[in-house]
C-alpha positions in Angstrom: 48.1 164.0 209.7 45.3 162.9 211.5 42.4 164.9 212.5 42.6 165.3 216.2 38.8 164.6 216.7 38.9 161.5 215.1 41.0 160.1 217.9 38.1 158.5 220.4 40.7 157.8 223.1 44.2 159.4 223.8 46.6 158.0 226.3 49.7 160.0 227.4 52.8 159.5 229.5 50.7 156.9 232.1 51.8 155.6 234.7 50.6 153.2 237.6 53.1 152.3 240.3 51.9 149.8 242.8 53.7 150.6 246.1 55.6 147.2 248.0 54.9 147.6 251.5 56.3 145.8 254.5 56.5 145.4 258.0 54.0 146.3 261.0 53.8 150.1 260.0 53.4 149.0 256.2 56.5 151.0 255.2 56.8 151.4 251.5 60.2 149.9 250.4 59.3 150.4 246.6 57.0 150.4 243.7 56.0 147.9 241.0 55.7 149.7 237.9 52.9 148.2 235.8 52.5 150.6 233.6 55.4 152.8 233.0 55.3 156.0 230.8 52.7 154.6 228.1 51.5 156.8 225.2 49.0 155.8 222.4 45.8 156.6 220.7 42.7 154.7 219.3 40.9 156.1 216.3 37.0 156.0 216.3 35.9 152.8 214.7 39.2 151.3 214.8 40.9 148.0 216.9 44.1 148.5 218.9 45.3 145.1 219.9 47.4 145.0 222.9 50.0 142.4 223.3 52.6 140.5 225.4 53.7 138.5 227.7 51.6 137.7 230.8 52.5 140.6 233.7 53.4 143.0 231.0 50.8 145.5 232.2 48.1 145.1 229.4 45.1 144.5 231.7 46.2 147.0 233.9 45.8 149.7 230.9 42.3 148.7 230.5 41.7 149.0 234.0 43.1 152.5 234.0 41.1 153.5 230.6 38.1 152.5 232.7 39.0 154.1 235.7 38.7 150.5 237.4 42.4 152.2 239.0 43.7 155.5 239.2 46.9 156.2 237.3 49.8 157.3 239.3 50.4 160.0 236.9 49.6 160.6 233.0 46.3 161.6 231.1 43.7 159.6 229.8 41.4 161.7 227.3 38.1 160.5 225.7 36.0 162.4 223.2 32.0 162.7 223.8 30.1 164.2 221.2 33.2 166.6 220.2 34.1 167.0 223.9 36.8 166.1 225.9 36.7 164.3 229.3 39.7 163.8 231.2 39.0 160.4 232.5 41.6 160.4 235.0 40.0 163.6 236.6 36.5 162.7 237.1 34.4 162.6 239.7 32.5 159.7 241.2 29.1 161.0 240.0 30.8 162.0 236.7 32.4 158.4 236.5 29.2 156.8 236.8 27.7 158.9 233.6 31.0 158.4 231.8 30.7 154.6 232.0 28.0 154.2 229.5 30.5 155.2 226.8 33.1 152.7 227.6 32.4 148.9 228.6 34.4 145.6 229.4 34.3 142.3 228.1 35.9 139.7 230.6 38.1 137.2 230.2 36.4 134.4 231.8 32.9 133.5 230.7 32.3 131.3 233.8 33.7 133.9 236.7 32.0 136.9 235.0 28.6 136.0 235.1 26.7 135.8 238.3 25.1 132.2 238.6 21.8 133.5 240.6 20.7 135.7 238.0 19.0 134.9 234.6 20.0 135.9 231.4 17.3 138.5 231.3 18.8 140.2 234.9 22.5 140.0 233.6 22.0 141.7 230.5 19.5 144.2 231.7 21.4 145.1 234.9 23.4 148.1 233.4 20.2 149.5 231.8 18.3 149.5 235.3 21.4 151.1 236.7 22.2 153.7 234.4 18.8 154.6 233.0 14.9 155.4 234.0 13.4 151.7 233.7 10.4 153.4 232.6 12.0 154.9 229.7 13.0 151.7 228.5 11.1 148.4 227.5 13.6 145.9 229.3 12.8 142.9 227.8 12.6 144.3 224.6 15.9 145.5 224.6 17.3 142.3 226.0 15.7 140.8 223.2 17.5 142.9 220.6 20.8 142.1 222.5 20.5 138.5 222.5 19.5 138.5 218.7 22.3 140.8 218.1 24.8 138.2 219.6 23.3 135.2 218.1 21.5 133.9 221.2 17.7 132.5 220.9 15.7 134.8 222.9 13.9 132.3 224.2 16.6 131.5 226.7 15.7 134.6 228.6 14.9 133.4 231.9 17.8 130.7 231.7 20.6 130.8 234.3 24.4 130.8 232.9 25.0 127.2 234.2 22.5 126.3 231.3 24.9 127.7 228.6 28.5 126.4 226.9 31.2 128.6 227.1 30.8 130.5 223.9 27.4 131.1 224.7 27.8 132.6 227.9 30.5 134.7 226.3 28.2 136.0 223.6 26.0 136.9 227.0 29.0 138.9 228.2 29.0 140.8 225.0 25.3 141.6 225.0 25.8 143.0 228.6 28.9 145.1 227.5 26.6 146.4 224.3 23.6 147.0 226.5 24.4 150.9 226.8 25.3 151.5 223.0 29.0 152.5 224.3 31.3 154.0 222.1 34.4 151.9 223.4 35.0 148.4 224.2 37.9 147.3 226.3 38.1 143.5 225.4 40.4 141.9 228.2 41.7 138.3 226.7 37.7 138.0 225.7 38.2 134.2 223.9 41.6 132.8 225.8 39.2 130.6 227.7 37.3 129.2 225.1 38.0 126.4 222.1 39.8 127.4 219.5 36.5 126.6 217.2 34.6 128.7 219.5 37.3 131.4 219.5 36.9 132.2 215.8 33.1 132.4 216.0 33.2 135.0 218.7 35.9 137.1 216.9 34.1 137.1 214.0 30.9 138.2 215.8 33.0 141.2 217.5 33.9 142.1 214.0 30.5 141.8 212.5 28.8 144.1 215.7 32.0 146.5 215.5 30.7 147.1 211.7 27.3 147.5 212.6 27.7 150.0 215.7 30.7 151.6 214.5 32.5 150.4 217.8 36.2 150.9 218.9 38.0 148.0 220.8 40.7 147.9 222.5 41.9 144.3 222.4 43.8 143.1 225.0 45.6 139.5 224.2 48.6 137.5 224.3 47.9 135.5 221.4 49.3 137.2 218.2 47.2 135.1 216.1 44.0 136.2 217.3 45.0 139.6 217.6 46.3 139.3 213.8 43.0 138.3 212.8 40.9 141.2 214.5 43.5 144.1 214.8 43.9 147.2 212.6 46.9 148.3 214.7 49.0 146.6 217.2 50.7 148.1 220.2 53.6 145.4 221.8 54.2 145.9 225.4 57.0 144.7 227.9 57.5 145.2 231.6 55.2 148.1 231.8 56.3 150.1 228.6 55.1 149.9 224.7 58.0 148.8 222.8 56.5 148.7 219.4 53.3 150.4 217.7 52.2 150.0 214.1 49.4 149.0 211.6 48.9 145.3 212.2 50.6 144.5 208.4 53.9 146.1 209.5 53.7 144.5 212.7 53.6 140.7 211.4 55.5 141.4 208.3 58.2 143.8 209.0 58.9 144.2 212.9 61.1 146.5 214.2 61.9 146.0 218.0 63.5 142.5 218.7 60.8 141.3 221.5 58.3 141.5 218.4 60.4 139.5 216.4 60.4 136.9 219.1 56.8 136.7 220.0 56.5 136.3 216.3 58.7 133.3 216.6 56.7 131.7 218.5 53.6 131.7 216.5 52.8 127.7 215.3 53.0 127.5 211.6 50.8 124.6 210.1 52.4 124.2 206.7 55.8 123.1 206.0 55.9 126.0 203.4 55.7 128.4 206.3 58.2 127.3 208.5 61.0 129.6 209.2 64.0 130.0 211.6 62.9 130.0 215.5 64.6 130.7 218.4 63.8 130.4 222.3 63.8 133.8 224.1 66.2 133.1 226.7 66.3 134.6 230.3 63.4 135.5 232.3 60.8 138.6 232.0 62.2 141.7 234.0 61.1 142.5 237.3 58.9 145.5 237.0 59.7 146.4 240.7 63.7 146.6 239.8 64.1 146.7 236.2 67.4 146.5 234.6 69.4 149.7 233.3 69.2 150.9 229.8 66.4 149.0 227.7 64.5 146.8 229.7 64.5 143.8 227.3 68.4 143.9 226.6 69.1 140.9 228.9 67.2 138.8 226.8 67.7 140.3 223.4 70.4 138.7 221.1 71.4 141.9 219.3 71.9 143.9 222.4 75.1 146.1 222.0 76.9 148.3 225.1 74.3 151.0 224.1 71.3 149.2 225.1 72.4 148.1 228.8 73.3 151.9 229.6 71.2 154.3 227.7 67.1 154.4 228.2 65.3 154.1 225.1 62.2 156.1 224.2 59.3 155.5 221.4 60.3 157.3 218.1 58.9 157.3 214.7 61.2 154.8 212.3 58.7 155.0 209.4 55.2 156.5 208.6 52.7 155.0 211.5 55.4 152.7 212.8 56.7 153.8 216.1 59.5 151.7 217.9 61.6 152.1 221.4 64.9 150.5 220.1 68.7 151.9 219.7 69.0 149.6 217.0 65.8 149.7 215.2 67.2 151.3 212.0 70.1 149.0 211.4 68.2 145.8 212.4 66.7 143.5 209.5 64.2 141.5 211.5 62.1 138.5 210.4 58.1 138.5 210.6 55.7 136.2 209.3 
């Protein structure tokens, strides 16, 4: 059993419902269930990959953890120096102090950097906002961060337009590290980059994690990227977690049909690696009006009557392997 104090982040029964309003009086006609009763934990020093199709609620979870959004229900507990901090209950003043401990790497290295600011100003801004400027040698600290992410400190006074996409993302990583955070939420950090550059950034993130004992929530739709960097993987579908397990179990021994379908779509280079593939039919369910029973059953080729009528909950089907599927114990699914 894991020691409780080894969990840096604990999310329990998290929900985020956005109201659907219509008419002159803006009456609420329903809700979009972007995140619907999600629970997971992230151990200190590990990387949890969060994957799923676009619109499944991955990025919303990242925003809830950083309190860019307020949750509708549920708890988000973060451990700071052996003290439990309930993120969802923090006041504005407390939240500003907390954000030193959790930072974000954005998806787009072009849109996330202010074109009117130099590299020194971009990386140094968090330090100026959150600390007494007189206690920090700003130029020295920025140079240290640039060296850490593989950028030449001679470019301190250059503007973002003078850098390539990979270099811009390195600037974004340096900015996220400026306050020595414990947790980094990486929201699709390599999806806007060329494949060759993706590998460089992923290796950089891995090396920095080892050096600084960082914890990552790595959000992505690309399973090949998640496999490379994650210790554990959580799979989302229409606002819910459907599977959570160690990296190897997810990719070699999936237990949920949706995970199997995602893995079947991963491109294979070698002829020896070719396997049965199939196209996932239908459309992703509407989070404002999800189907009854298991949300995935209209697209599932294994679905039975129980899947259409009975709600499904996450349960542990093997050590450290949780899945939300009525048929998890009887199906034999194919991984990579």
